[in-house]
C-alpha positions in Angstrom: 9.3 1.6 -18.0 6.5 0.2 -20.1 6.4 1.5 -23.7 4.0 4.4 -24.7 1.1 4.2 -27.1 1.4 6.5 -30.1 -2.0 8.1 -29.5 -0.9 9.4 -26.1 -4.0 8.0 -24.4 -2.3 5.1 -22.6 -3.5 4.1 -19.2 -0.8 3.3 -16.6 -0.3 -0.3 -15.6 -0.2 -0.9 -11.9 1.0 -4.0 -10.2 -0.9 -5.3 -7.2 0.5 -8.3 -5.1 -2.0 -11.0 -4.3 -2.3 -13.6 -1.5 -1.7 -17.3 -1.8 -4.7 -18.7 0.2 -6.9 -21.8 0.1 -10.0 -20.7 -1.7 -13.5 -22.2 -2.4 -15.3 -21.5 -5.7 -17.7 -23.6 -7.7 -16.8 -27.3 -7.1 -13.2 -26.4 -6.2 -11.4 -26.0 -2.8 -7.8 -25.3 -3.8 -4.8 -23.0 -3.2 -5.3 -19.8 -5.3 -3.8 -16.4 -5.8 -6.5 -14.0 -4.6 -7.1 -10.3 -3.8 -10.1 -8.4 -2.6 -11.9 -7.2 -5.8 -12.3 -3.7 -4.3 -8.7 -3.1 -5.1 -9.3 -3.9 -8.8 -12.4 -1.7 -9.0 -10.6 1.2 -7.3 -7.7 1.2 -9.7 -10.1 1.0 -12.7 -12.2 3.9 -11.4 -9.0 5.9 -11.0 -8.0 5.4 -14.6 -5.3 2.7 -14.2 -5.0 -0.9 -15.4 -4.6 -3.4 -12.5 -2.3 -6.4 -13.0 -2.4 -9.0 -10.2 0.9 -10.4 -9.1 1.1 -13.8 -7.4 3.6 -14.3 -4.6 6.7 -16.2 -5.6 9.0 -15.8 -8.6 7.6 -12.5 -10.0 10.0 -10.1 -8.3 12.2 -9.6 -11.3 13.5 -6.6 -13.2 11.7 -7.6 -16.4 8.4 -7.5 -14.5 9.1 -4.0 -13.1 10.1 -2.8 -16.6 6.5 -3.6 -17.7 4.8 -1.7 -14.8 4.2 2.0 -14.5 3.4 1.9 -10.7 3.0 -0.4 -7.8 0.2 -0.7 -5.2 1.3 -2.7 -2.2 -1.8 -4.4 -0.8 -2.9 -5.3 2.7 -2.8 -8.7 4.4 -0.8 -10.7 6.8 1.6 -9.4 9.5 5.3 -8.9 8.6 7.6 -11.5 10.1 9.1 -9.7 13.1 12.6 -11.2 12.5 12.8 -8.8 9.5 13.0 -5.9 12.0 14.9 -7.6 14.7 12.1 -8.4 17.2 10.8 -11.7 18.6 7.2 -12.5 17.9 4.7 -11.0 20.3 0.9 -10.9 19.8 1.2 -11.7 16.1 -1.7 -12.5 13.8 -0.8 -14.8 10.9 2.3 -14.3 8.8 3.0 -15.3 5.2 6.7 -16.0 4.5 6.0 -16.3 0.7 4.5 -12.8 0.5 7.3 -11.3 2.6 10.0 -12.8 0.4 8.3 -11.8 -2.8 7.1 -8.3 -1.8 10.3 -7.1 -0.1 12.1 -8.0 -3.3 9.5 -6.4 -5.5 9.5 -3.2 -3.4 13.3 -3.0 -3.7 13.2 -3.3 -7.5 10.3 -0.8 -7.8 12.1 1.7 -5.6 15.4 1.3 -7.6 13.5 1.8 -10.8 11.7 5.0 -9.6 8.2 3.5 -9.9 5.4 5.5 -8.1 4.4 3.4 -5.1 1.2 3.5 -2.9 1.4 1.2 0.1 -1.8 0.1 1.9 -1.9 -1.2 5.5 0.5 -4.2 5.4 2.2 -2.4 2.5 2.9 0.7 4.6 4.4 -1.6 7.3 6.5 -3.4 4.7 7.9 -0.1 3.3 8.9 1.0 6.8 10.6 -2.2 7.7 12.3 -2.5 4.3 13.8 1.0 4.8 15.0 0.2 8.4 12.0 0.9 10.7 10.2 -1.2 13.2 6.6 -2.1 14.1 4.3 -2.1 17.1 3.1 -5.7 17.0 -0.3 -5.1 18.7 -1.6 -1.6 18.7 -4.3 -2.2 21.4 -1.6 -2.9 23.9 -0.3 0.6 23.3 -3.4 2.7 22.8 -5.8 0.8 25.0 -8.6 0.2 22.5 -9.4 -1.8 19.3 -10.9 1.0 17.2 -8.2 0.5 14.5 -9.0 -3.2 14.2 -12.7 -3.0 13.2 -13.4 -6.6 14.2 -13.3 -9.8 12.1 -14.0 -9.1 8.4 -14.9 -5.4 9.1 -13.4 -2.0 9.2 -13.3 0.6 12.0 -13.8 4.3 11.3 -10.8 6.3 12.4 -10.3 10.1 12.2 -6.9 11.1 10.9 -5.2 14.5 10.9 -2.7 15.1 8.1 0.5 17.1 8.3 0.3 20.3 6.3 2.5 20.5 3.2 2.7 16.7 2.7 1.5 14.8 -0.3 -1.1 13.0 1.8 -2.5 16.3 3.0 -2.6 17.6 -0.6 -4.6 14.5 -1.6 -7.1 14.0 1.3 -7.1 17.4 3.0 -6.4 18.5 6.6 -8.4 15.6 8.1 -10.5 12.6 7.1 -12.4 9.7 8.5 -10.9 6.5 7.1 -11.6 2.8 7.1 -9.1 0.8 9.1 -8.4 -2.8 9.8 -5.0 -3.2 11.5 -3.7 -4.3 14.8 -0.1 -3.3 14.0 1.5 0.0 13.2 4.8 1.9 12.9 7.0 2.1 16.0 10.3 3.5 14.9 10.0 5.4 11.6 12.6 4.4 8.9 15.2 7.0 7.9 14.2 9.1 4.9 10.4 8.8 5.6 8.2 11.4 7.3 4.9 11.1 9.1 2.0 12.6 7.0 -1.0 11.6 9.2 -1.8 10.4 12.7 -5.0 9.2 14.4 -6.2 11.1 17.5 -4.5 8.5 19.7 -1.1 9.3 18.1 -0.9 6.2 15.9 1.0 6.8 12.7 -1.6 6.4 9.9 0.3 7.7 6.8 3.9 8.2 5.8 5.8 9.4 2.7 9.2 10.1 1.3 9.8 13.8 0.6 11.3 15.0 -2.6 10.8 13.9 -6.2 8.8 10.7 -7.0 5.8 9.2 -5.3 6.2 7.0 -2.3 3.2 7.2 0.0 1.9 4.7 2.6 -1.4 4.7 4.4 -2.4 2.5 7.3 -6.0 2.6 6.3 -7.8 0.9 3.4 -8.8 3.3 0.6 -10.3 0.5 -1.4 -13.0 0.1 1.3 -14.3 3.6 0.5 -15.9 3.7 -2.9 -16.6 7.4 -2.6 -13.0 8.5 -2.2 -10.4 7.5 -4.7 -8.1 10.5 -4.2 -5.1 8.5 -3.0 -5.1 6.0 -5.9 -5.8 8.9 -8.3 -2.6 10.4 -7.0 -0.8 7.2 -7.8 -2.3 7.0 -11.3 -1.4 10.6 -12.0 2.2 9.9 -11.0 2.3 6.7 -13.1 0.7 8.6 -16.0 3.5 11.1 -15.9 5.9 8.2 -16.5 3.9 6.8 -19.5 3.3 10.0 -21.3 -0.4 9.2 -21.2 -3.3 11.6 -20.9 -3.7 11.4 -17.2 -2.9 14.4 -15.0 0.9 14.9 -15.1 2.8 14.3 -12.0 5.1 17.2 -11.1 5.4 16.6 -7.3 3.5 18.5 -4.6 
């Protein structure tokens, strides 16, 4: 765990994986490690310090020792071989992210770091712990409301499960911003469902007991008016640092 400041007012440091993508800026058109800036702004609003983690070579214990929490970000589909399925109706995949982030998640979980997993992040958590995925949700539910279209989000109503951490953070129901064409199929052992869409799609999961491991299929960074989920992560991480944030004592 990262060291404490003597004044007790230390903000927790949260790691956020980035994407390796070809990017244009100024006179340059080059490979770059990038992330939607909404993630950065969300973490800062919630009282954390965001640290951007490029794929490849960063999943090491000495990195995790310097973090107080982990926010697994959205992005490419998980390679289906990781959950024992042949490819079917996939979008794009990124082997470098899979390799880096599965290793990073394992280290963070072993270290007891608070973890919030967003969209792809939720899917990664489920697969890493032994679950499987629906590779194309519209084939199952008969509509594309969860996808939102290219470069946009769909509004989806979710109902939470009473007594779960997600319910404690967002209430009994919420309208959330979604952009996903995959979702959980078989739930991994040790996880519970904490929210579903009206069509039955699993939209949030968590691990009961001590610690903070929460995954949501929606994108909280796309809603500037509702930072409750990431504030829950910051509170959990602040409990580890001894900082002045709200102490995490479970739900």
